[in-house]
Steps between C-alpha positions, in 0.01 A plus 500: 500500500856546372753376755735739675849397385766522767856405402798440730839531331761280667494169686747595772419561864303822446322359195374175650376677812332767288321227301395322819373822659313613189341159453361534851404865447315428178333178606170507314197583703142560392465822305872553457673533165683179400880520502766351277824475699818442299857436622779551246853370547769385260531175697237242588631497855561729795873521575583519871776746424599555863611134513757524218779481758383151597519383141862621492577258783285195422247369252149619582186590310423864577213537255124461550272449196259791464228248417554348844464839669196590289318185391186708437379857489811640330579485128873433453679645198863410436640805324705816550343845506696715255279809492214672678261735321383692806253713305321209332561266795667227298788269582725389215646159581743264331491123529822300518453398134489865392123528451345824622188523714297806593297496823254775579470582867276696730743460788864399476751444778867527411697263726794438270743486790874550482810341356830428670760769433787361295864605481677576176607171333861619517479486881484119489326281757143372485199710600227314689224612264285199416481120535748440218756729666441331836569158350811636329623623839432161658683318220796739534565456872448124485744473209751710693475272802563192287806666352617600847475138619775399257701825505848462652582871500370636832461857376295395199290264714414786736404720204269234362334473841441877530168658403439874496150650515489857371210687659380465859130572476240239588585281201874516570456411868274204425719377214818510710337318793348227282822440311704487820292203614493300177851577374654391828287187505605399150864584571495254788349230283784549251760454773585870521527700821161682520672782688698577185178592317488879530195715428561877488208745497600843369295787638546848355344654811634522854268236647241241406128579493511882492116504488487388862680543831879461512465229765299284257769547238757381753287197586479413131875528460559285808262233364675504162841473663388192691403340168835577341422825317744789527343843444727770357351846547564818304631309201367430154610236257585678177564200278616141478751386243685167475410407856612830651273767654579868480354691794400864535800579721741379232567164667478168322377168633490148349159333473362200319158657450346848515123527545334838446195586712456866412135552587201579281398757243160561335405275212640669185179417312329782691672772297422323174126489568466878523413507870599814693817417694739698717875536443565159658243325282223451758140562391356822641183440700287694747428398859234256375729326248338670197738555208530869427281615213359154419136397547449161663873429530673415829851389596636323809805304612868538412428696183316790669630791704255487791525748786307526825315834471502542878876454552654548155678168544547287190367145526748214494554273201450161661216252466344593836428854373364362174251279687373791711470724193301235312255461787445876515469522122182290506333756727631788289360362175166417661479856632596652164235297318238603754603866493602497868818648650772237467740388773847652498827315529632435847857384565571146614620436855876480558557129442778307329590131479825335395570140409834390646535148365277192535249546784687803630397861474447835666195725514479855631203721562445827678178532697412772753854630462645165609736291284401133499739240355438131432808293416580139416206271424230751611654752261504242222133410561404865461710526184343187354154630586564823310630303199195273496244777553664701220455208256142417612616168647 
């Protein structure tokens, strides 16, 4: 009997959980059609993208080999999908050496994820986009501190010891908190006053964490302040040039380093493959993650616009939603293959975690109309648990 070919596109959080769920769903049993399960990613590893901020502060391996996650039961293909023939159910892939590969599929799951939004190059600074950028950020602030240690001009020394983070979403908050700890620690080792190391977090909105209660946003800001981070609300950084920031209100401010944390946008490869996308670039799916007008094709994670049919609320774009979607996807595909009604998407519970430096964090959830907050080490344990679950660790 010819195997059923099921392909997962993308080795990020949604992709690895989709592969895990489908491997379990399609586990061969007597009388069932054999299944070929394929995972395609341009890298041979899973990048723990949510931990990029840690790499900007210290050396750390934030990758996990896909072969370690899937030692058996999943065929790993290192390539990039450059086209999808939805009518003939074919994936056109390109290897790193330029060779093309065509994979026929019966079922395909697009989990191509997102990319970090980047500023215009003329705006200066460094965007925290990938491991190379994170290391460049780490090299920059460490170099600045070494220069500051021998700088006799007080004004220039203060500039070298000032870091601005442009963008106060989850990534910006975690980046600012992590840097505050490690920059101050290294400053002290170099004989500098750690209190002179200034971390500014620029927030274009009126408060932190607009997705949740205002009181949680205030708790976050208080925690950041205790760690040496100053949050500036209602202000955007427009550009950095020659060590000087230009702000949205027309003010200028000296800084040794500008780090952009501008949030995520759908993977640009989605438009190139011919998938149906909305104006923002997210793949259009129904309430059971099926790609519109495509047989056997599904999409989950950051790259899909997924809405709760009962509430009309769009799902979040964090790894916790991706994990829940992947688990539901296994039941959906099993139902579709059996000709049964498939489950519909259901929104994730109100739950957010923030890393606030080594072994410090904050977690918030709303249950039964009650706001529950865990701070300090309990908050960090919950944050670490979500990171590890997301990466199948």
